[in-house]
N, C-alpha and C positions, 0 to 999 in steps of 0.2 A: 349640597346634596349630590349634585352631578359629579363634583370633584371626588367626593367620598365614594361614589359608585365606581368611578374610574380607578381609584386607588385599590378598592377591593378586587376589581377585575384584574388589575396588574399583579396583585398578590397571588391571586388564584392561578394566573398564568405562570408566574415564577415558581409556584409550588408544583405545578404540573411538569415544568421543565426539570426541576430538581428531582422529582420522583422518577422521571424518565431516565435521567442520568444514573440514578441509583440502580435501576433495573439493568441498564447496560453494564455498569460496574460489576454487579453481581454475576451477570452472564460471563463477562471477561474472566472473572476470578474462577468460575467453574470450567471455562474453556481451556484453562491452563493444563488440564489433564490430557493424557494420551487418547482418551475416548470421548473427546469433546462433542462429537456429533451426536452422541447418545444422550446428552444432557437434555432434560425436558423443561417445559415451561413451568411445571410445578416445582421442580428443583430450583429454578431461577427465582421464582416467587418466594420460596422459603429462604433462600440466601439473602434476598432483598428485604425479608421480613415484612412482606405484604401479601395480600390475597392473590390467588391466581387470576381472579376476575379483573383485578386492578392492572395486571400486566396486559391483559387484552384490551384495556381502555387506551393503552399507549401503542401497542403493536398487535396487529391482527393475527400474526403467526410468528413462529420462531424464525422463519427466513427474513422477516422484517427486522428482527433483532440483528441477524447476521449483516443485513444490508446497512443498518445504521452504524454498526461497529466498523464496517469497512469504510464507509464514507468518512467517519471521524478519523480513522487511521490514515486514509489517503490525504486528507487535509493536513494532518500532522507531518506527513512526508513532504508535501509541497511547501509548507511553511518552513521546514528545516533546510530546504535548498537555498543556496545563495542566489538572490534575484539580480545580482549585478550583471551588467553586460560584459561580453568578452571581446576585447579589441586586439590583443596580441596573440601570436601563435602559442606561446607558453601558457597563456591564460585559458585557451581552449582545452588543452590537456588537463590543466589543473582543475578547471571547472567540472569537467567530466569525471575526473578522478574523485572529486569531492562528492559529486552526486552518487557515484557508485558506493563509496565508503559510507556515506550517510545512510543510504538505503540499507546496506548490510547491517549497520549498527541498529537502525530502527527495527528491522525484521528480527534480529537476534535478541534484542532487549525487550521486545513486545511479542513474544511467540504466540499468544492467544489471538491477538488482533491480526497478526501476520497470517496465521493458518486460516482464519476466517476469510481474510481478504483473498487468499489463494482460492478458496472454495467459491467465492463470489465472482471469480473471473470466468466461471463456466457459463457458456452460452445458454444452456438450458435453465440455469438459475436466473440469469438476467431476464429471460423471457417470461418468467413467472412473477416478476416484480410488477408493482403498480406503475402506471405511466409516469407518475411524479418521481418515484424512486429511479426508474430507468433514465429519466431526464437528468437527475442528479448525478448518476454514474457517468452518463455521456459527457456532461459538462466537466467533471473531474478528469476523465480520460483526455479530453481535449486540452485542458490546462497542462496536464503532464506532458502530452505530446508536443504542445507548442513550446514549452519551456526547454525540454531536452532537445527537441528538434531544432530549435534556434541555435543552440550550441553546436550541434552536429553540422548544421548548414554553414556556420562560420568555418568549421574545420574543413568542410568540402571546398568552400570558396578559396581558402588559403592553400589548398592542395595537401592538407594533412591527412584527410580521410578520402576514401575512394569516391569518385563521382557517380554515386548511385542514389536512387531515391532514398530520402531520409527514413521513410518507414521501413525500408529493407534493413538499414543499419540498426534501427531500433529493435527489429525482430531478433537479430543476432544477439544484441545486448540483453534483451529480456529473456531469451531462451537460456543463455549462459547463466544469468543471475538466478533464474528460477531453478535451474538444474543444480546449481551450487547450494542454494538454500535447502532444497530437498535432500541433498546428500548429507548436509549437516544435521537436519532433523532426523534422518534415518540412521545416523551414526556411521555412515559409510566411510568417513575420512579417518576413522580410528585404525583402519587396516592399511592405510597408506603411509607407511614409515613413521607412524606415531605423530603425524602432523597435528598440531593443535589448531583450534578454530581461528585464532588471530592470524597465524601464519597462513592458514588455508585461504582466508579472506584476502590477504595481501597478494597471494599467488594468483587467485582468480581475478582480482581487480586489475593487476598488471597484465594478465592474459587478455582481458577484455579490451584494454587500451591498445596493447600490442597488436591484437587482431585487426583493429580498425586501421592502424598505421601500416601494418604489413600488407594489407590489401592494396595499398597504393603502389608499393614496390613490386608486388607480384599479383596483378589483377587476375581474377578467375576467368576461365574461358567461358564465353557466352554459350 
């Protein structure tokens, strides 16, 4: 009887998880459109073919749906990065290049999750989250910073990158990446000599790496 009770409890939990993922999948599908922020919980429930009340059993508000989509997308990005250590100078550049190109690929191939994750970077959004979700975001941020930061630190130690705080170098990379993604989403690259997206990503990726290396040869004035 006890085993049967545990089995039923497990089935109930699996069903809860399955339904929750169906809600997130429905939301992602609806968020593909240009006006994704106007999508309502009612529209998500209809897309998932469940009642609106069922959505609220899983998520207290639409922003919790945003948060869970972003958490899953961030995990997807982290799992796609090569976890191998960098020991040689060439490997530092190659590892960083792979991170950049992988990030571009995931953002461009998953536009709904990417746009939501951009929205979830806002400080005012983070402040409205529950303590549990804020902790989850903080942990993922730390994992990302530790992984990328370790590669940058190897480059600094080998004299490939400027001897500056790692977080400063990450700021520059993030700002350039975010700006490039925004330009692609806004269609701004079409007026730049008919550059296609693949070529544009290559140009920006090379620019990001060249910027780090160039700062060693020509350090900025303090």
